[in-house]
C-alpha positions in Angstrom: 0.0 0.0 0.0 1.3 3.4 -1.0 1.3 6.0 1.7 -0.2 9.0 -0.1 -1.3 10.1 -3.6 -1.8 13.5 -5.0 -4.4 13.7 -7.7 -4.5 17.0 -9.6 -7.8 17.5 -11.4 -9.5 15.2 -8.8 -12.9 16.9 -9.3 -12.9 15.7 -13.0 -15.0 12.6 -13.8 -11.8 10.6 -14.3 -10.4 11.8 -10.9 -13.6 11.0 -9.1 -13.8 7.5 -10.6 -10.1 6.8 -9.8 -10.7 7.8 -6.1 -13.8 5.6 -5.9 -12.1 2.6 -7.4 -8.6 2.9 -5.9 -9.0 4.6 -2.5 -8.2 1.3 -0.7 -4.7 1.4 -2.2 -3.7 4.5 -0.3 -3.6 5.6 3.3 -4.1 9.3 2.4 -5.4 11.0 -0.8 -4.7 14.7 -1.6 -7.3 15.8 -4.0 -6.7 19.0 -6.0 -9.7 20.9 -7.4 -10.1 24.3 -9.0 -13.8 25.0 -8.5 -16.0 23.7 -5.8 -17.2 20.2 -6.6 -20.3 18.7 -4.9 -19.2 15.2 -5.9 -15.7 15.6 -4.5 -17.1 17.0 -1.2 -19.5 14.0 -1.0 -16.6 11.7 -1.4 -14.7 13.6 1.3 -17.6 13.0 3.7 -17.7 9.3 2.9 -13.9 8.8 3.2 -13.3 11.2 6.1 -9.8 12.3 7.0 -8.4 9.9 4.4 -9.4 12.4 1.6 -7.9 15.9 1.9 -9.2 18.5 -0.5 -6.7 21.2 -1.8 -7.9 24.1 -3.9 -5.7 25.8 -6.5 -6.3 27.7 -9.7 -3.7 26.4 -12.2 -4.2 29.4 -14.4 -2.6 31.4 -11.6 1.1 31.0 -11.0 0.8 32.2 -7.4 -2.1 29.8 -6.6 -0.2 26.9 -8.1 3.1 27.7 -6.4 1.3 28.1 -3.1 -0.4 24.7 -3.4 3.0 23.0 -4.3 4.7 24.7 -1.3 1.8 23.8 1.0 2.0 20.1 0.0 5.8 20.0 0.4 5.5 21.3 3.9 2.6 19.1 5.0 2.7 16.0 7.1 1.3 13.9 4.2 3.9 14.1 1.4 2.7 12.1 -1.6 4.8 9.2 -3.0 2.5 9.0 -6.0 1.0 11.6 -8.3 -1.8 11.3 -10.8 -1.9 14.4 -13.0 -5.3 14.9 -14.7 -6.1 18.6 -15.1 -7.2 20.0 -18.4 -9.2 23.0 -19.4 -12.4 22.4 -21.2 -11.7 22.4 -24.8 -13.6 23.8 -27.7 -13.3 23.2 -31.4 -11.6 26.3 -32.8 -9.8 26.9 -36.1 -6.2 27.8 -35.7 -6.6 31.4 -36.9 -9.3 32.1 -34.3 -7.2 31.0 -31.3 -5.2 33.6 -29.4 -1.9 33.1 -27.5 -4.0 33.2 -24.4 -5.8 30.0 -25.4 -2.4 28.3 -25.7 -1.1 29.9 -22.5 -4.1 28.7 -20.5 -3.7 25.1 -21.7 0.0 25.1 -21.0 -0.5 26.7 -17.6 -3.1 24.2 -16.5 -1.5 21.1 -17.9 2.3 21.7 -18.0 3.3 24.6 -15.7 1.2 23.2 -12.8 2.9 19.8 -12.7 6.3 21.4 -13.3 5.9 23.6 -10.2 4.5 20.7 -8.2 7.3 18.3 -9.2 10.0 20.9 -8.5 8.8 20.8 -4.9 8.1 17.1 -4.5 10.7 15.3 -6.6 13.6 16.0 -4.2 11.6 14.3 -1.4 10.9 11.3 -3.7 14.6 11.1 -4.6 15.6 11.2 -1.0 13.2 8.3 -0.3 14.1 6.5 -3.5 10.5 6.0 -4.4 7.9 7.8 -6.5 5.2 7.0 -9.0 4.0 9.7 -11.3 1.4 9.3 -14.1 0.3 12.1 -16.6 -3.0 11.8 -18.4 -2.2 12.6 -22.0 -4.5 11.9 -25.0 -4.6 9.6 -28.0 -4.0 12.8 -30.0 -0.3 12.4 -29.1 -0.2 9.2 -31.1 -0.7 9.4 -34.9 -2.5 12.2 -36.6 -3.8 15.0 -34.4 -7.5 16.0 -34.7 -8.5 19.3 -36.3 -9.5 22.4 -34.4 -7.8 21.5 -31.1 -4.4 23.1 -31.7 -4.1 24.6 -28.2 -5.1 21.4 -26.4 -2.9 19.1 -28.6 0.1 21.5 -28.2 -0.2 21.2 -24.4 -0.5 17.4 -24.5 2.7 17.2 -26.6 4.5 19.5 -24.2 3.3 17.3 -21.3 4.6 14.2 -23.2 8.0 15.9 -23.7 8.1 16.7 -20.0 7.3 13.2 -19.0 10.0 11.7 -21.4 12.7 14.0 -20.1 11.8 13.5 -16.5 11.7 9.7 -16.8 15.2 9.8 -18.3 16.5 12.2 -15.7 15.1 10.2 -12.7 15.7 6.7 -14.1 17.6 4.7 -11.5 16.4 6.8 -8.6 13.4 4.7 -7.7 11.0 7.0 -9.5 8.8 5.9 -12.3 7.3 8.6 -14.5 4.8 7.5 -17.2 1.7 8.6 -19.1 -1.5 7.1 -20.3 -3.1 8.3 -23.6 -6.8 7.3 -23.7 -9.1 8.0 -26.6 -12.1 10.3 -26.2 -14.2 9.5 -23.1 -17.8 10.6 -22.6 -17.1 13.2 -19.9 -18.1 16.8 -19.2 -14.9 17.9 -20.9 -16.5 17.0 -24.2 -20.0 18.2 -23.5 -19.8 20.9 -26.2 
């Protein structure tokens, strides 16, 4: 049994299902959310102190940095991380996207985990144990879909980060991987 897992984007449907199915595998669960989630709060009431909710807005550097710092200085340091956050995406032609669209996707998906790992990887290295999984997308394998340039760009950046970190931390007891599922019927796709 792992001691503690941090789940970023825990209020997503994927995050909620993961907690429901895997909560017995962990002594403590740190569940990040951006906006209040009735479902996540309901799970917290069911699981009690085992599930700790942590709020941060990953579009904000300060909010993200504060969350990473707070976790690093808490009594429940995670030895596992499941990184799920993603902004809701919309089909947009490339010429209609602004740099802000790209920046938002990159901040939510890449900058957030970068800041978190800069705080937590030294702890994992010291303990010679860590398990980190990024949620990518099937768009990183083969031909990318049309009209999702900002989303796909962020997923490829996350893939690059995962590959470089897995090389850098190989042999230190830390496994860094990613999963790339196809489209799932979730609120992320409701438009």
